[in-house]
Every structure is written in structure tokens, then in C-alpha cells.
C-alpha positions in Angstrom: 0.1 0.0 0.0 3.0 2.3 0.8 4.6 1.7 -2.5 1.2 2.4 -4.4 0.8 5.5 -2.6 4.3 6.9 -3.2 3.6 6.0 -6.9 0.3 7.7 -7.0 1.9 10.9 -5.4 4.7 10.8 -7.9 2.1 10.3 -11.0 -0.1 13.0 -9.7 2.7 15.5 -9.4 3.8 14.6 -12.8 0.6 15.4 -14.3 -0.3 18.4 -12.0 2.7 20.4 -12.2 2.3 24.3 -12.6 4.7 24.3 -15.6 2.4 21.8 -17.6 -0.5 24.1 -16.8 1.1 27.0 -17.8 2.1 25.5 -21.2 -1.2 24.0 -21.9 -3.0 27.2 -21.2 -0.6 29.0 -23.7 -0.9 26.4 -26.3 -4.7 26.4 -26.0 -4.6 30.2 -26.6 -2.4 29.9 -29.5 -4.6 27.1 -30.9 -7.9 29.2 -30.5 -6.3 32.3 -31.9 -3.7 31.3 -34.8 -1.3 33.8 -35.4 -1.8 35.8 -32.1 1.2 38.0 -31.0 2.8 38.1 -27.6 1.1 41.1 -26.4 -2.4 39.6 -27.1 -1.3 36.2 -25.4 -0.1 38.4 -22.1 -3.6 40.2 -22.2 -5.4 36.6 -22.1 -3.0 35.1 -19.8 -2.3 37.3 -16.7 -2.2 36.2 -13.1 -5.5 38.0 -12.0 -7.5 36.4 -14.7 -6.0 32.9 -14.0 -7.0 33.2 -10.4 -10.5 34.3 -11.2 -10.7 31.2 -13.5 -9.6 28.8 -10.9 -11.8 29.9 -8.1 -14.8 29.7 -10.5 -13.9 26.2 -11.6 -13.5 25.3 -7.9 -16.7 26.9 -7.1 -18.6 25.2 -10.0 -17.3 21.8 -9.1 -18.6 22.1 -5.7 -15.2 21.9 -3.9 -15.4 25.4 -2.4 -18.0 28.0 -1.6 -17.9 31.8 -1.0 -19.7 33.4 2.2 -19.3 37.1 2.2 -15.8 37.6 1.1 -14.3 34.3 2.6 -13.9 30.9 0.9 -14.5 27.6 2.7 -14.0 24.0 1.6 -17.5 22.6 0.8 -16.4 19.0 -0.3 -14.9 17.2 2.6 -13.5 14.6 0.5 -11.0 16.9 -0.9 -9.6 17.3 2.5 -8.4 13.4 2.4 -6.6 14.2 -0.9 -5.0 17.5 0.4 -3.9 15.8 3.5 -2.5 12.9 1.5 -0.4 15.1 -0.5 0.8 17.1 2.5 1.9 14.1 4.2 3.7 12.8 1.0 5.5 16.1 0.7 6.6 16.0 4.2 7.9 12.3 3.7 9.9 13.2 0.8 11.0 16.5 2.2 9.4 18.4 -1.0 9.0 22.1 -0.6 7.4 24.8 -3.1 
């Protein structure tokens, strides 16, 4: 079980890296807008816009909810996944 957990942790980190997310987003923008220039990509791909999109996705998936101006975790099952990754990061001494 421990080896399976470790392999799962490694696999999830390989497919969930920030670098891959950034590359895929930029590729998607270029694919949807052939011939787009750098300035236009930067307008579409900015940190504020990305944050808002991610928050909306988490809300629409039922993972978080907003009450007044604060966010809370709605889906308690996600806490199991989050704690698993935190434990694995601590075991392998990974910091980010």
C-alpha cells in the first residue's frame, strides 16, 4: 500500500505541475487564436485572470464556496486528498 501511495503521489505530481498547466494554457490560447502575438497572449494570460478562472472552477465543481468575502471548503473528501499530498510532501521533504 505504501509503494502504491508513493507511486500515486509521483504520478499526480507529474501531471499536475504548474509548468504543464502554464504550457497547456498558452498552447490552448495559440490554438484558438492562430497567429496571435505576444502582447495579445499576455492580455489573455495574466495572473489575475487565471486566479479568477481557477476560483470559478472550484466553485462550479462544488469543492469550495464563498460566504461574504471568505472561501470555505465544501467538499470534505478533497481534504483527504489534500492531507495525503501534504503527508507525502513531508515524507519526501518536498517544498514549493
